[in-house]
N, C-alpha and C positions, 0 to 999 in steps of 0.2 A: 840281517838288519833285521826286525822285524817292520810291517809295513804301518805309516803313522797317517790317519784318517784328517784330511784337512778340515778346516772350520764348516765350511759348505758339506762336507757330506756329513759330519756329523750333526749339523741340523737338520738334513734331508732326511739322516736315519730315526732323531727325536721324534721329527713330524708323522713319520710314516708309523712309526708305534703309538703314538698319538692316537690316529685316526685308527688303527687296527683296535685300539682300547674300546673308540666310542661306537666304532661297528658292530665291537662285541656285546659291548651295552646296551646298544638299540636292539640289538638282535634279541638279546636277553628279555629285555622288556617287551619288542613284540610279541615273543613268546610266552611270556605270562600275560600279554592281554588274550592271544587267540583262548589260554585254558578259559576264561571267565565267561565266555561264551558257550553254548550247547546248541551243538549240531539239530536242526527242527527237520523233519520228514513232512514235505509239502504233498507227498503221495499218500500219506495217513496223516491225516491231522489229526489233533487231539480231541477226543468226543468230550470233556468232561471242562466243566469252567471251574476258574482258582475258587469260586463259593462252594461245587458241589466236592471238591477236593476236600477244603477246608472245612465242610459240614463233616464228611466222614473221619476227618483228625478229631474231630471233636466225639463222636460217635465214639470210637475207637482210645481214645484217650478215658473213656468211663468201662469201655472193657477193660485196659490198664487196673484199673482199680479193682473192679473183682476180681480180674483174674489174680493179681496182688492178694488179693485176700484169701481166694482158694489155694492156691500155692501154700500160703503160711500154714495155714490149717492142715493141706495134705502132705505137704513134707514138714512142717515143725520147724521152719526155718525162716528167719526174715528174708524177704524176695521185694523185688523190685521190679515194675515192667513200665515201659515207657514206648511210646511213639518216636520212631528215628525218623520215618519219609513217608510219605505217599504219592507213588506214583503209578502212571500212566502209560504200558507198554504192551508190544504184542506177547501172545501165549508164548511162541516159539522163544521168546527173549527171557521169560522165566523159565521155561523148560530146560533152555541150553542152560542156567546157569545151576542148574543140579548135577549132580554126581551120579551114576550109574548105579551107586549103591545108598543115595538116600534113599529116603522113605517118604512117602506125601499120605496124608489123612484125607479124605472124599467124603461130604459131609450135603446131605440132600437139605433143601431149601425147600420147604411149603408156603406158599404166598396165597395174601387173601381171594385172587379170582383165582387159584387151585391150576392155574397153566403148569404144562412141564418147563423144568428150568435148566442148566446145566449146573453141578455141583459146585460148590464151596471148597476152597482147597487149602490146607493146612500143611505145613513144612516147620520142623523144630532142626537145628542141627543138631549133630552126633554128639556133640560136647557137651551139648546142655540136657539132653534128651538123656545121654547117659547117666549124668548125674542124680535125673530123676530117678530113674531105672535102681542104681544106685542105692538111695536115700530109703526107695521104698521098701528094699531086700535090707535095712537096718545099716546101710555103712553109711560114712559121712557124706560122700558124695564128691570128693577131692580128690580123690587118691585114683581117679579111672584116668586109664594112658586109652585113650581114645581121638582118632584124627577123621577125618572127614571121608575117608576111605573105609570107616568101621562098616563090618556085614553083622548085623542083627541074627540072635541066635531066635527059634523059635517060641521061645520061654520070654525073651525081650519082647517081639515083636507083641505077644499077646501084651504083656503089661504095658508097653507101647500104647497099644490103643484102650486099655483103662484110664490110661493118664490123661489123654487126648479127650475121652469122652470130655471128661469137667470141661475143657476151655472150649468144647464145641459146643456144649448146652450156655455157656455166657451168652451166644450171640444172641439167641431170644430175648435176654433182660435188655441189651443196651439198643438194641433197634425198637426197643417197646414203645420208647414215647414220640415215634414216631410213624410205626405200622406195628400190624402184628403179624410176625414171621415163625413157623417153627424149624427149627435146625435140628437133625439127627444123624447121629452120626453113619455112616454107611458100611465102609471097609476102611482097612490102612493096604495101600500098595505097595509095596515093593520095590517094582521095577517103574519109574515113572516115564521110560521112555514104551511103555506100554500103555500106559492111559489115550485113551481116544475119546473122551467124554468131552475135550472142551478143541476147539480148532485153531489149529499152532497160528493164522491170520487173524485170530479174536484177538479186540482188546480186552485187557484185562487192568484190574486196578490192585497194586501190591502194595497191602497194609503192612509195613517193616517195624517189627517189634524187637525191643531189647529186653531176653529177663536177666537179672542180676539173683543168685540163691545163695547169697555168704558169699563165698570165692571165686564161685563158677559163674560166668555171663556167656549168653550167647544169642541167635537171632533165633527169631519166629518170623516166618513172615504167613501171611493169608493175601490166597489168591481170589478175586472174584470178577467172577467175567462178565464183560459188557452185556450181555445178553439178560442174567440175572437183576444185574443192578441198575439196568434200564428199566426192568420191570419193577422192583421196589419203587423208584425215584417217579416213576408215574404212579403207583398206586400212590406214595406220598402227595405229591402236585395235585390229583384226582381226591383226596381226603380234604386238603386245605382248601380247594374251591365248592367242593359240598358242605362243609363249613361254614364257609362263608355266604354260602347260599341261605344256610339252614337257618341263619342267624339273622341275615334278611327276610325272609320268611314270617321268621318268627315274629320279628317289628313289624310285618304287614299282617299278620296274624292277630297281633294284638289291638291296633288300630280299627281292624274291622269289626273285632269279635266288641269293644265299647261302641263302635256305630251302630252296631245292630241293638244292643241291648236298650240306647237310648231311647227305643221307641216301645220299650217292655211295658206293661204294665203289673203296678206293684201296689200291694193291699197297703193303705193306711189307717190305722185305728186312733179315734182321740180315746183314753180312759177317763174317764170324770172319777174314779175311784176306785178302791177294794175295800169290800166288806166282808168278814166274817158271820156266819151264819149257822148255829147247829142245824144238824139232820131235821130235829122237831118244828122247829122253825121254819125252815124251809117249806116241811109238810102241812104249815099249819095257814102259809099264804095266801091272801085273800086281793081279790082287785079293791082296791081303796089302799092297801097296807103300804108304809114308809118303809123304806132302808135309810137307816143313816150310815154314811160313807165315810164318815170320820174326816171331814176335812170343811175348812173355812169356807163360808161362801164366794165370796172375790180369789178361790185361789188357783194357782194354776195350776191345769189339767198336762198329763201326757202322752205325747204323739208317739206311736208306733208306728214304726216301715217295716213291714214283714216280719211281724214278731220282734222287733228291736228297739229299745227306746232310743230315739234320735234328736226330737224339742222335746220343751215345756210349750204352751200355748196358753191363750185366757179364750176362752169360750165367750163366743157373740153371735150375732147377725150379721149377715152379709144378703142382700137383695133377698130378704125375706125368710132366709134358709138358714138353719144354724151353722156353725162356721167357727173353725179354730184363729184365732190371729196368732202365729209364730213368737216367742218372744227371747227364746236362745236355746242354745244345744245343749246335751246332756251330755255329756263328756263320760269315757268308761274309763276304766284303769290303763289301757294300751292307749286313748288317746291323751291322756296325761302326760303318757310317757313321750307320745312322739311331740306334743310339745313342750 
């Protein structure tokens, strides 16, 4: 005969089951809460603030718009490019994420100060690059069978370099609003582990892009070394400081100029009237002759300042000297518009 559980045993079993379920639920919530936090390495603190990273995202949003236009014209297919993220990490983390068969592109960046800087690194996923090469050769770009371990042929590497040159050249345009830089294609490196131009412990900023060309999509990463990026930000900050200083100096110069010209001497001429005489009349002028100025006796005369008519005045006497009393100002066409 089978054992029959008592009521107390049944209650104990139910309580244990309920308690275990609560523990599982609590454990699941705890694991979920732990995933929401990101480990921070205090031995290598972040070098760039959120404002700097936000500025980079804005710059490369503009890069995406130009790149999409370039891809549309180059491959004759509707393309979309967007920034997926901007992250700061160590270069060895970026290098470890690459496969041995991956290909990277090195671009020399020349800044205004002429200092030597490490190159900027570009990486495009093999799936996306294979679709680009296929379309360049006349294919549809959708029937390529490529995985992350794909090895490029020599011809494909040449085509790779030709395509990536367009994407490297855009760098100059997107930074133009902040500083003048020159980005020049250096070479394509088919073995990333052999590249020693950037220290493995150097901080880099990774611009992660997603490119969608028709039905094919893939990732493109731009790696900017901390040495290069710090030099760029230093030039930008210095340019802003000089611009602000120049504006202040310009305002001060204006005040100084106005103050200095206050003591300048200017010629003021009162014109009684204007008459036209023939050359024969002028030749026959003698002492005592009278020249008619064709103006009424008490009419206003014109007062000129440095050859420009400024006022109308009344001729008179002041302290036994001939003088002119200013009656009104002569308005020129420009003055009438301003009024």
